[in-house]
N, C-alpha and C positions, 0 to 999 in steps of 0.2 A: 463380571466380564465388562470390559470397556467397550463403549460404542465409539463410532468414528464418524467424522465429517470428511467426505472425500470429494475432491474437485476433479471433474472430467476435463483433462487437458485439451481434448479436441474441441469442445464447445464452451468451456467455462462454466457449465452447469454444476451446481453443488448437489452431490448425491448424499442422501442421509441414510443412516442406519438407525432403526428405532432405539431410542434411549429411554430408560425408565425415569431418569431425573437429569436435569440440566448439568449437574456437576459430573456426570458420567460421560459427557461428550467431549471428545478431544479431536484435535486436528490429525488426520491420518497422513499428512503430507510427508513427514519424515519418519514414518513407522517402517520398521525393517521386517520383511516377510519371514526371514530365518529366525527371528526372535519372537515369533507369535504376534507380530504387529505392535509390540511395545514401542514406546517412544524412543528415539535414538538418544543416546547420552545418559540413560538411566543406569549407569555402571555396567554397560554392556560391551564396552570396547569398540563401539562404532563411533566414529568422529561426528561431531555436531557441525553442520555447515555454518561457517561464519560469513563467507562471501562466496557467492556462486558465480560461475563463468557467465551465465545468462545475465546476471545483474551487471557485470562488467561490460558485456556487449551492449546492453541497453543504455548504460551510462555513456558509452562512446557514441552511440547513435544520437543520444540527446545532445552531446557536445557538437557533433557534426551538424545537426539540425540548427543549433544555436549559431554556428559559424556560417550557416548558409549553404552547406553542402548536403542538400536533400537526397541526391542519389546515394551517397555514402551512408546516410542515416537509414535509408530503406534497406540497403544491403545488410546492415548489421541487425536490424529488426528481423529481416527475413532469415538470418542465420539462426536466431532463437526459435522462430516459428518452424523452420525446416526440420529441426531435430525431432519434432513430434508430428511431422506430416501435415502441418497447417499451411493454408494458402498465403501467397505473398501480400505485402502491404497494398491496400486499396482494392483487393479482390474479395473482400468479405464485409459483412455488416455486423453491427453490434448495437447495443443500447447504451445511450449516454444520457444520464438524468431522466431515464424512463422513455426517451425518444429513440426510435430506430434511426441509426446513421447509415445511409445507403451508399454514400460517396465520401468516406472519411478522408480527412487530410492526413499527411504523414504524422503531424503532431498528435492528432487524435488517435491514430494507430499506435504510436509510441506510448501514450498515456494508458491506453487500453491494455497494451501488451505488458506494461509494468504492473498494472493492477492484477491481471490474470496470472502472469508468470511468478510474481513475487507475493501472491496472496498468503496471508497469515505469517509473513516473515518479518513484520514490523516496519515495513517501508512506506506504507500508504500515507500516514499522516505527514511524514517528511516530504513525500512527493507532492502532496496537496499544498503544503506550506511553501515549498520551494517554487512551485509553479503559480502561486497566488490563486489557486482555484478551490481552496478549502471551503469558503463560504458558498460558492456556486454548487459544489458537489456534495456537501455534507450538512447543509442547514436543515434539510428535511430527509429523514430516513425512516425505514420500516424495520421494526424489530418484533420478534415473537417472544412469548414468555417461556418458551422451551417445552411447553406441554401441549400447546395447540398450534395449528398451522395458520391461525388468523393473526397476521401481523398488525401492529398498531403503528399509526403514523406519528412520528416524534418530530417536533420542531425545536430548533435551538438557535439562539441568537449568537452568531459568531461575529464578534467585533474586530475591527482592524488590529486592536491591541493584542488579540489572541494569537496573531501570527508570530509574535515574539514572546519570550518568557522574561520575567523580571530578572534584573541583575541582582544577585544576592547582596544584601546591605553590607555584609562583612567585606565584600570585595570593593564596594564603593567607599566604605570607610577607610580602607587601606590606601586609597589613591592620594597622591600629593596634589590636592586641589583645594580651593576655597569651598566653603559650605554651599555657596550659590552655584558654583560649577558642579559640585557633587549632586546637588538637587536636579540640575539639568541633565546629568549624565544618565539617569535612569531611563529605561525604555518607555515610550509614550503609553500612558494609561496606568502606569504603576508608580507614579510619583506619590510621595507620602504627603 
């Protein structure tokens, strides 16, 4: 039988079901009750979510915030929160880098909402890179071995070059440039 990791949408807590081995743990986010909680898309006729409406609303909120329209950004973050009965932007607290945030800014609320709403959907790394907060948020993290509840603190060195990926050499070789220009074309830190 499969075990599941479930996220409580009300408070963001991760709820665990006992697993006998780490490979038996799956995300229960897109499991379908009628199918015995099997993962969606395993030849069951249930569509796999590619883009969710909540993601679109949060992208729009981020664009509004970037354009200086904070009231509109709050409105769209609140639309996402309202559908699950959560409080409005600025009326709740959460932890950021282990510290309790009691008077969050709209930007902090947006980042937190994306983290909670889109958990385990493959957005987090892109969000951290796009907002240039990867080093701040992910240089130190805690991870368990899957058999114990005692997490270990892991440190990693995230360099500025890690925010970009190398341009494939085959792509650079195909450019109509001099060798000197091609050498300078590669993203910083990946030069040969």
